[in-house]
Residue, then its C-alpha position, 0 to 999 in steps of 0.5 A: m043800268k040806271t040802278k047800278f049807277t044810283e048804287t055806285i054814287q051812293k056807295y061812294h058818295m059821288l054826287e050831292k044835291g045843288q051841285n055843278v057837274y060836268v061830263g067828260v065826254s070823249g064820243g066813245p059809248d062809255s062817255v056818252a051813256l054817262f052823259h045821258v044817264i046823269y042827264s036823265l037822272k038830274n032832277e032825280l039827284g037833284l043837280k044844280n046844272v049837267g054840262i059836257i067837257h070835251v078834250n080834242h088831243l089833235l091826234r087822229d086829224e080828221d077824226s079828232e074833228k069829227d069827234q069833237i063836231f059829234v060832241e058839239s051836236l051831243a050838247k045842242q041835242f040835250q041843250v046843255p053848256i059845253s067847253i071845249g079844250k085842245v091839247n096838242v099831244r104830239d107837242l107834249q109827247r116831243h118836249y117831255h117825253y111822254s108816251q102817247e097815253e100819258a101826255a093825253r091823260i095830262g093834257r086832259f087832266h091839266y085842262m079839266r083842272d083848270e076850267a073846273k076852277r075857272q067855271g065853278i064846277d063841284r064835279i067832273a064825271l069820267g067814263h071809266t067802266q069796270d072793264d078799264q078797272a080790270e085792264t089798269v089792274l092787269l097792267r100794273i101787275i105786268r109792270g110791277t106795283g106796290l100795294r097802293g099801285f093795285q087801287a088802280i082807277r080809284p072812283v073819287l078823286n078830291y082836288p082843290e078845284t074839283t072831284f074827279i068821280r067815275p060812276l061806271i067803275e062797277i058797270r061793264k062795257d057791254e052794258c053801256i052799249d046795251y043801254l045807247k041801243l035801248e036809247k037809241l043813241s049814237y056814239r063814235i068809235d076810236a080806230s086807235n083803240f084797235s091798235t095793238r102797238f099800245t100795250r093796254n090795247r094788246i091787254r084788252i084784246e089778246l091777254l084778257p080774252e086769253l084768260e076769260k077763255n082758258y082760265n077764268p071767265r069772270i077774271k075782269e070781275i074778279l080783277a075789278r074787284l081787287p082795288e076795293a079790297v085793297g082799298m080796304d086794307i089801306s084805310f085800315l093801315d092809315e088808321v093804324t098809322d094815324q093812331q101810332y102817329e100821335r104816340a110817335v110825335k114827341r113835339v112839332e115846332d116851326e118846320e120841325i117835327f120829332l119823334s121817338k125812336d123808342v115808340l118807332a121801335d116797337l112798331p112794324e116797318a109798314i107802320q113806320y114807313r107810313i109814319f115818316n111819311k105822313a111826317v114828311s107829307i105834312l111839312d111838304p105835300n110834294v115830298e114822298i119817300d122813296f124806296y132808296h131812302w127807306n132803306e137809309i131810314r130803316k138802317a139809321m133806326n138800328d144805329q144809336t149814332h148821330f146821322q142824317i139823310s137828305l130828302p128832296e125839297d131840302m128836307v133833312i132826317t136827322f137821327e140822334r139816340k133817342e129821337v128823330q127830328i124832320t126838318k124843312k129847311i127854310l130858304e130866305p126869298a131869292a133876290a129879284y134879278q132882271y136882264e134883256l136879251r136882243p137877237s145876235e146878243r149875249v147876256f151873263v145872268k150872274e145869279m145862274n152863272m150863266n150866259f145866254s144867247c139869241e140867234v135868228f134863223d130864216k130857215r128852219i132849225y131842228k134840235l139836235k137833241k130833243d132832251d136837251k133842255r139848254y136851249e129852245i126854239f121859237d117862232y120869231d113872228k110871235i115874239k117881241f124883242p127885247l126879252l127880258i130874263r128874270n126870275r119869278r114874280q107873284g101871279d106869273a103864269f104861262q100856257p104850257l106847250g100843248m095846252s089851251g089855257r093859262k096856268k100859274l106858275k106856282d102851280y106848274f112848279i108843283d107839277r113838275k116837282v121842281p125842288a124849293r130852292e130852285k123856284g126863286t132862282l131858275p130864268l123866266f124868259i118873257s115877251n111883252t109881259k107874257v112867259i114864253w119860256v120856263y128855262g129847263l122845263g118848257i116853252s108857251n104854247e103861244v110861241a111854238v114853232t108851227d108848219r107855218t113858221r118862216k122864221f126862228v128863234k134859238i135861245s141858248s144857255y152856256e154855263a160861264p167859267r168859274s174863276 
């Protein structure tokens, strides 16, 4: 296993000497095996530091706490630093309407990125195995996917805060368990992994064994190899796109890129699509051309008349007879506004043409529709009045529901894909200098209602009638 591990990190250039590496350890066999391999090879790899990062999803009551205690004892046994985060997955599910798996993944991912930035962690190693890769590929085939979707679980993911690596991606799960037996290491079993109410579990428990038994005993290995094969094709397409992009670009001005229609017309549609996407992403990394917009672009390319297509984030593609202009509208900074809101009051925010009211209840109240973003309910004893209603200021941050750390609103808006034109005007609700509600998006974990809440605050919005 150590040989395979070493071959994988060399193949994908995962680690470098002098790096600070933390291993995401859930307590399960894969992550425990990964931690021990990296720890035992620390000197050989020339790593500066090896630590553990664990996220408690608060899903399985005592079992979740036992997982955390187990991981803490593992860190103590090997005398390595540990970072513990708690993410309330159920709150994320309720508030954002994620599936449980998606809520856990998003919450875990954000905690790890924030912690990497805070502690200067160069690499976070995750314990995904060849089995996980095979399951993910099969899941995407069943649900339908494009070429990039076949990349599934990527061995290396680079972000500004850190780089995520998956050194076990070419190692089978049974090899991890054999390694743990050899090293006499214990691990935890998550009982929810055996529940067939989750699609991924059904694929692992029912579908893959059926395919192995009656179709191909090496099906996992074959499925797990697909991402690498597709990755080579995508790399080639990206290389061709970069070359043809240089030919297609006529000129670049402030927030504008001009493309030659004649050059584009001679290229295959697959490359055309990638050139348009490349130009759009250069102007705004948050924008990607979807299938609907691509169909509109294809029609416009064959038309000699003037035509415009509007994309998200105030991006506009204009087609002329000989060229295509891709423009990112530059928005004027929103004027600052600020209002005060107290219990039993109503405030009109003219910048949004909306009224906001505040009511206090001694009895528990519930949201009638969970997806209604026009109002929210808070714990009265966690709020200080008067509340301020204002738009964003430089450096604003808050603690999203279910998260254990604070996040800059700038990053939160990017994650939630908030249109640029809304970022400067969206109302924020402030209690004692802290953001407690980003209107229409989410509330702060610090003021959320719990089983201990005895007094409730409901803040509602009403669009004012237009004259």
